[in-house]
DRENNU-448292 format. One record per residue (C-alpha): residue in three letters; z, x, y. Coordinates in steps of 0.2 Angstrom, whole numbers, plus 5000, padded with zeros to 4 digits. Example, Ala and Ser with C-alpha at 12.3 -4.5 7.8 and 13.67 -1.06 7.14 Angstrom:
BEGIN
  res     z     x     y
  ALA  5039  5062  4978
  SER  5036  5068  4995
This chain:
BEGIN
  res     z     x     y
  MET  5069  5097  4951
  THR  5080  5087  4964
  ASP  5089  5073  4955
  PHE  5099  5065  4970
  HIS  5095  5063  4988
  LEU  5107  5062  5003
  PHE  5104  5053  5018
  GLU  5110  5046  5035
  ALA  5101  5031  5042
  GLY  5111  5018  5055
  GLY  5124  5028  5056
  VAL  5128  5027  5038
  ASN  5126  5041  5021
  TYR  5118  5035  5007
  LEU  5116  5043  4990
  PHE  5100  5041  4981
  PHE  5096  5043  4964
  PRO  5077  5045  4958
  SER  5076  5042  4941
  SER  5085  5026  4943
  ALA  5082  5021  4958
  ARG  5098  5016  4964
  LEU  5106  5018  4979
  TYR  5125  5019  4987
  GLN  5134  5020  5002
  LEU  5147  5034  5004
  SER  5161  5034  5014
  LYS  5167  5052  5025
  ALA  5179  5053  5010
  ALA  5167  5050  4997
  LEU  5155  5060  5005
  GLY  5165  5077  5008
  THR  5169  5075  4989
  LEU  5153  5073  4982
  CYS  5149  5088  4993
  ARG  5160  5099  4985
  LEU  5158  5092  4966
  SER  5138  5096  4968
  GLY  5136  5109  4980
  ALA  5124  5097  4991
  PRO  5125  5100  5009
  HIS  5136  5089  5020
  PRO  5127  5077  5031
  ALA  5134  5069  5045
  ASP  5153  5060  5042
  ILE  5153  5042  5042
  SER  5169  5030  5042
  ALA  5161  5016  5030
  ALA  5170  5012  5012
  LEU  5161  5018  4998
  ARG  5151  5004  4987
  ALA  5137  5004  4976
  LEU  5123  4991  4982
  PRO  5120  4979  4969
  HIS  5103  4982  4962
  ASP  5092  4975  4948
  ALA  5098  4982  4934
  PRO  5114  4977  4926
  ALA  5125  4984  4935
  ASP  5143  4991  4933
  GLN  5144  4998  4948
  ALA  5162  4993  4952
  VAL  5166  4994  4970
  LEU  5174  5013  4973
  SER  5190  5017  4979
  ALA  5188  5024  4998
  GLU  5206  5035  4995
  PRO  5201  5054  4993
  GLY  5213  5059  4978
  ASP  5205  5045  4967
  LEU  5187  5049  4970
  SER  5185  5065  4960
  ALA  5186  5058  4942
  GLU  5176  5042  4949
  LEU  5161  5051  4957
  ASP  5159  5065  4943
  ASP  5158  5052  4932
  LEU  5144  5041  4944
  LEU  5135  5059  4945
  GLN  5136  5061  4923
  LYS  5131  5043  4922
  GLU  5116  5047  4935
  LEU  5110  5060  4929
  THR  5107  5057  4913
  VAL  5096  5044  4916
  ALA  5079  5044  4907
  GLN  5066  5052  4917
  PRO  5052  5039  4918
  ALA  5039  5039  4903
  SER  5022  5047  4907
  ALA  5009  5032  4915
  ALA  4995  5039  4904
  MET  4985  5023  4898
  GLN  4986  5021  4880
  ASN  4971  5010  4878
  ALA  4969  5001  4860
  PRO  4951  5008  4850
  GLY  4939  5001  4863
  ARG  4948  4994  4875
  ASN  4950  5000  4895
  GLY  4963  4998  4908
  PHE  4951  4994  4922
  HIS  4958  4978  4933
  SER  4953  4982  4951
  PHE  4934  4984  4958
  SER  4931  4988  4976
  LEU  4913  4983  4982
  TYR  4905  4990  4997
  LEU  4892  4976  4998
  ALA  4888  4983  5016
  GLN  4889  5003  5022
  SER  4885  4995  5041
  CYS  4895  4988  5053
  ASN  4895  4974  5069
  MET  4907  4981  5079
  SER  4911  5000  5082
  CYS  4929  5004  5081
  CYS  4937  5020  5089
  TYR  4946  5025  5074
  CYS  4936  5020  5060
  TRP  4940  5031  5046
  ASN  4923  5028  5035
  ARG  4911  5029  5051
  GLY  4907  5009  5048
  GLY  4906  5011  5029
  SER  4892  5025  5032
  PHE  4901  5040  5031
  GLY  4889  5047  5042
  LYS  4874  5046  5031
  PRO  4861  5029  5035
  SER  4868  5014  5033
  GLY  4861  4999  5023
  LEU  4867  4984  5011
  MET  4868  4983  4994
  GLY  4852  4973  4986
  GLU  4851  4959  4975
  GLN  4847  4970  4961
  THR  4859  4981  4964
  ALA  4872  4967  4964
  GLN  4864  4961  4949
  LEU  4867  4980  4941
  VAL  4884  4980  4947
  THR  4888  4963  4942
  GLU  4883  4969  4923
  LEU  4894  4984  4924
  ILE  4909  4975  4931
  LEU  4907  4962  4915
  SER  4906  4974  4903
  LEU  4921  4983  4908
  ALA  4931  4967  4911
  GLU  4926  4961  4895
  GLY  4934  4979  4888
  SER  4949  4978  4899
  SER  4967  4973  4892
  ALA  4970  4966  4909
  ASP  4969  4945  4910
  LYS  4968  4947  4930
  ILE  4953  4957  4937
  PHE  4952  4960  4955
  ILE  4936  4961  4966
  ASN  4938  4965  4985
  PHE  4924  4964  4993
  TYR  4923  4980  5006
  GLY  4913  4989  5020
  GLY  4906  4990  5034
  GLU  4908  4974  5037
  PRO  4905  4965  5020
  LEU  4901  4947  5028
  LEU  4886  4956  5033
  ASN  4880  4954  5014
  PHE  4886  4935  5013
  PRO  4873  4931  5000
  VAL  4874  4945  4990
  LEU  4894  4943  4991
  LYS  4891  4924  4985
  GLN  4880  4931  4971
  ILE  4891  4941  4963
  THR  4906  4929  4965
  LEU  4898  4915  4957
  ARG  4891  4925  4943
  LEU  4908  4932  4939
  ARG  4915  4915  4940
  GLN  4903  4910  4927
  GLN  4910  4920  4915
  GLU  4928  4919  4916
  ALA  4929  4906  4902
  ARG  4919  4918  4890
  LEU  4928  4933  4895
  ALA  4944  4923  4894
  LYS  4948  4933  4912
  ASN  4953  4926  4928
  PHE  4944  4935  4944
  CYS  4954  4936  4960
  PHE  4943  4939  4974
  THR  4948  4946  4990
  VAL  4938  4952  5005
  ASP  4943  4965  5020
  THR  4931  4958  5036
  ASN  4932  4961  5056
  GLY  4934  4941  5055
  SER  4919  4941  5067
  LEU  4908  4932  5053
  LEU  4923  4921  5045
  GLU  4915  4905  5052
  GLY  4904  4891  5046
  GLU  4897  4892  5025
  THR  4903  4909  5024
  ALA  4922  4902  5030
  GLN  4920  4888  5017
  PHE  4915  4897  5003
  LEU  4930  4911  5004
  ALA  4941  4896  5005
  ARG  4937  4890  4990
  HIS  4935  4905  4980
  PHE  4945  4918  4986
  VAL  4963  4923  4985
  GLN  4965  4934  4999
  ILE  4956  4937  5016
  GLY  4963  4952  5028
  VAL  4955  4950  5046
  SER  4957  4965  5056
  LEU  4963  4961  5074
  ASP  4975  4973  5084
  GLY  4987  4965  5093
  ARG  4984  4957  5110
  GLN  4967  4957  5117
  GLU  4967  4971  5130
  ILE  4971  4982  5115
  HIS  4959  4976  5104
  ASP  4944  4975  5113
  VAL  4947  4991  5118
  GLN  4949  4999  5101
  ARG  4937  4988  5092
  PRO  4922  4984  5101
  GLY  4907  4978  5097
  PHE  4894  4988  5090
  ASN  4885  4985  5108
  GLY  4901  4988  5116
  GLU  4906  4969  5118
  VAL  4922  4961  5117
  THR  4928  4952  5100
  TRP  4945  4947  5100
  GLU  4942  4928  5107
  ARG  4930  4927  5095
  ILE  4939  4932  5080
  VAL  4955  4921  5085
  ALA  4944  4906  5087
  ASN  4939  4910  5069
  VAL  4955  4912  5063
  ARG  4962  4896  5069
  ALA  4949  4887  5062
  PHE  4949  4895  5046
  PRO  4952  4882  5034
  ASN  4965  4888  5021
  ARG  4976  4900  5035
  LYS  4986  4903  5019
  LEU  4974  4915  5013
  LEU  4973  4926  5026
  CYS  4982  4942  5031
  LEU  4981  4949  5049
  ARG  4979  4969  5049
  ALA  4982  4978  5064
  THR  4978  4998  5066
  LEU  4992  5006  5078
  THR  4985  5020  5088
  THR  4992  5030  5103
  LEU  4982  5017  5112
  SER  4994  5002  5103
  ASP  5008  4991  5110
  PRO  5024  4996  5099
  TYR  5025  4992  5081
  LEU  5037  4977  5084
  GLU  5028  4970  5099
  THR  5011  4970  5090
  PHE  5018  4962  5076
  ARG  5026  4948  5088
  GLN  5008  4945  5094
  LEU  5002  4943  5079
  THR  5016  4931  5072
  THR  5010  4919  5089
  LEU  4991  4915  5077
  GLY  5000  4906  5065
  VAL  4996  4918  5048
  ARG  5011  4921  5038
  ARG  5006  4937  5030
  ILE  5005  4953  5042
  GLN  5002  4969  5039
  LEU  5002  4984  5051
  GLU  4994  5003  5048
  TYR  4996  5018  5059
  CYS  4979  5025  5059
  HIS  4982  5040  5046
  GLU  4978  5057  5043
  THR  4963  5054  5031
  GLY  4946  5052  5039
  TYR  4935  5065  5049
  GLN  4948  5074  5058
  GLU  4935  5087  5066
  ASN  4933  5072  5079
  PRO  4946  5078  5092
  VAL  4944  5059  5101
  TYR  4951  5052  5081
  GLN  4965  5067  5081
  GLU  4971  5058  5099
  LEU  4974  5041  5094
  ILE  4986  5045  5081
  VAL  5002  5040  5084
  PRO  5016  5058  5081
  PRO  5024  5055  5068
  GLU  5043  5055  5078
  ARG  5035  5038  5087
  GLN  5031  5031  5069
  PHE  5049  5032  5062
  GLU  5055  5026  5079
  GLU  5047  5012  5079
  LEU  5047  5005  5062
  ARG  5067  5008  5065
  GLU  5065  4995  5076
  PHE  5054  4983  5069
  LEU  5064  4984  5053
  ASP  5080  4981  5061
  TYR  5073  4967  5072
  TYR  5064  4960  5055
  VAL  5083  4958  5044
  ASP  5089  4951  5058
  THR  5077  4938  5060
  VAL  5074  4936  5041
  SER  5092  4934  5040
  LEU  5093  4917  5051
  TYR  5084  4907  5038
  GLN  5090  4899  5022
  ASN  5075  4906  5010
  SER  5058  4915  5012
  SER  5047  4899  5010
  ASP  5055  4895  5028
  ILE  5051  4911  5036
  PRO  5035  4911  5047
  PHE  5029  4927  5044
  VAL  5030  4941  5031
  SER  5028  4959  5033
  SER  5018  4970  5022
  LEU  5032  4982  5023
  MET  5041  4970  5009
  ASP  5029  4979  4997
  ASN  5037  4993  4999
  ILE  5055  4987  4999
  THR  5053  4976  4986
  ARG  5046  4989  4974
  ILE  5061  5002  4978
  ARG  5072  4986  4975
  ARG  5064  4982  4958
  GLY  5067  5001  4951
  ASN  5049  5003  4946
  ARG  5045  5021  4944
  TYR  5027  5030  4943
  THR  5023  5046  4936
  ARG  5006  5044  4946
  PRO  5001  5039  4961
  CYS  4988  5027  4958
  GLY  4975  5020  4943
  ALA  4959  5030  4954
  GLY  4945  5031  4943
  MET  4957  5024  4927
  ASN  4962  5007  4931
  MET  4953  5004  4949
  LEU  4933  5010  4954
  ALA  4924  5008  4971
  ILE  4903  5006  4969
  SER  4895  5009  4986
  SER  4880  5000  4991
  ARG  4869  5011  4980
  GLY  4879  5007  4965
  GLU  4885  5023  4964
  VAL  4903  5023  4956
  PHE  4918  5033  4962
  PRO  4937  5030  4960
  CYS  4942  5023  4975
  ILE  4936  5016  4990
  ALA  4940  5033  4998
  PHE  4930  5044  4987
  VAL  4915  5036  4990
  GLU  4901  5046  4996
  ARG  4911  5064  4989
  GLU  4897  5067  4977
  GLU  4908  5081  4968
  PHE  4920  5062  4963
  ALA  4904  5053  4957
  MET  4908  5045  4940
  GLY  4891  5039  4937
  ARG  4877  5023  4942
  ALA  4879  5005  4937
  ASP  4860  5005  4932
  THR  4860  5021  4918
  GLY  4872  5013  4906
  SER  4881  5030  4902
  PRO  4899  5033  4902
  LEU  4908  5035  4917
  SER  4916  5053  4920
  LEU  4931  5055  4929
  HIS  4932  5072  4940
  GLN  4944  5083  4932
  THR  4959  5085  4945
  LEU  4961  5065  4944
  ALA  4961  5064  4925
  ASP  4977  5071  4918
  PHE  4989  5069  4934
  GLU  5008  5070  4931
  VAL  5021  5071  4943
  ASP  5032  5081  4935
  GLY  5021  5094  4930
  GLN  5015  5097  4947
  VAL  5021  5108  4960
  PRO  5027  5106  4972
  CYS  5031  5088  4968
  HIS  5042  5090  4950
  ALA  5055  5096  4964
  CYS  5055  5083  4975
  TRP  5069  5067  4977
  LEU  5053  5056  4979
  ARG  5044  5059  4965
  TYR  5044  5044  4957
  ASP  5039  5031  4973
  CYS  5027  5043  4980
  ALA  5021  5048  4965
  GLY  5012  5063  4971
  GLY  5004  5054  4985
  CYS  4986  5049  4990
  TYR  4971  5060  4982
  ALA  4959  5055  4994
  THR  4972  5060  5010
  HIS  4975  5077  5000
  TYR  4960  5080  4997
  ASP  4954  5077  5019
  MET  4970  5088  5023
  THR  4970  5102  5012
  GLY  4953  5102  5001
  HIS  4961  5100  4984
  ALA  4965  5082  4978
  ARG  4981  5088  4969
  GLN  4987  5097  4986
  PRO  4999  5088  4997
  HIS  5000  5093  5014
  PRO  5020  5098  5020
  GLN  5017  5085  5034
  TYR  5012  5070  5024
  CYS  5029  5075  5013
  LYS  5038  5077  5026
  ASN  5030  5060  5033
  MET  5032  5049  5016
  LYS  5050  5055  5015
  ALA  5055  5050  5032
  LYS  5049  5033  5029
  ALA  5057  5032  5012
  GLU  5074  5034  5020
  ILE  5070  5019  5031
  TYR  5064  5007  5018
  LEU  5079  5011  5008
  TYR  5091  5010  5024
  ALA  5081  4991  5026
  MET  5084  4987  5008
  ALA  5101  4989  5011
  GLN  5103  4980  5026
  MET  5091  4965  5016
  LEU  5105  4966  5002
  LYS  5119  4963  5014
  LYS  5112  4950  5025
  CYS  5096  4939  5016
  PRO  5097  4947  4997
  TRP  5084  4930  4993
  HIS  5070  4940  5003
  LEU  5070  4954  4992
  GLU  5062  4942  4976
  ARG  5042  4943  4975
  ASP  5032  4928  4965
  SER  5020  4938  4958
  ASP  5019  4954  4946
  SER  5000  4955  4945
  PRO  4993  4971  4948
  GLY  4990  4974  4967
  ALA  4997  4956  4970
  PRO  5005  4958  4987
  TYR  5024  4950  4992
  SER  5024  4931  4991
  ALA  5038  4922  4996
């Protein structure tokens, strides 16, 4: 079991403890002493003074001496204190009799799309099967299932995400479900929070007005500048789409609800340049993701779109250096005209949140197909071996055994990993795609996760020095995004 991690970033060496999520910066003398005390490999030397970075938890982490003669006892005490921190408790939910933990539902309203994106991981929501829209009768059954589970849920907020394909192709059913759930809020003493992921081409007129009135977030896919977006995200018949989507974004009644989402491929501009392009549209929250491992990898065209990991890491470091330097020019988060979704990862580490399982797939979240079939999450839809039941049967939902009792400390090889309480085992669906087993991560997946975590830890350290106020978060609601 690895109970601490030494790494170098930006010419500085750091010491990270997985159980407490505390991060320390090491001088050359402290690094050498620590390696002798622990038998750890010796990373590159540095010259900064050893000091504990401030953390959420009340810290008696006084600045440590940089004099070699004083360090052995001090570092030994530090190791003893950190390595006796209790490991996180099991994340297994203990619901009261008759209660459940469901708080998030993703609905495939349309397993069809009016665009033909080159990297689409679920083939326009169809997963290579016949496409279709959720009908009104199925929508009624799905709504009744959600109401039944919400009534028995221990959560006060219930998140409903409309997904696809392109969910706005089925706006009448989206409206039907939304209004029906709204009508039941008082009876259930629940707050339904509605979100939608859309390509933005239909985000206009009555649809836009309705979403602005009832929804808490609208994710719009836009891949940076026009030339790149129109290559990567053409219409179903090859038509250009950038101008229409940008016009809809600019005309949307409440742009505070919008989140622009770009997917980066080998055709894209670098991360930083794409981010800068999106900041010109007046939308504050911006999310960029690299075309990733999940999906139909037997397609060689798809494989060629995946940005090599080393390029990803270099671009992320460049972006976060820019982001921290730019944000530090402001006085508080409310003044910043944009927020990167990477702040979700950084603030989670900053708060010291520890996890023993990667997500609540099938336990506190569900995905429901356009035909009313229930699955653990959006990435498992149409994988019949993971189907949990149907909305129209009334039978209890049954979770696949591989997802039912996962705990990271009991999982090989996760139990020996320094990132185990942040990654918590990783994405079940990604593992299934890469290795054929939901619990078996691919070595490259683990390598990439660790490299990105080091980048996030370094960025957090820089923020603590330059703009600590930007590490605060307004909402602790499950699934709530960073908002300043």
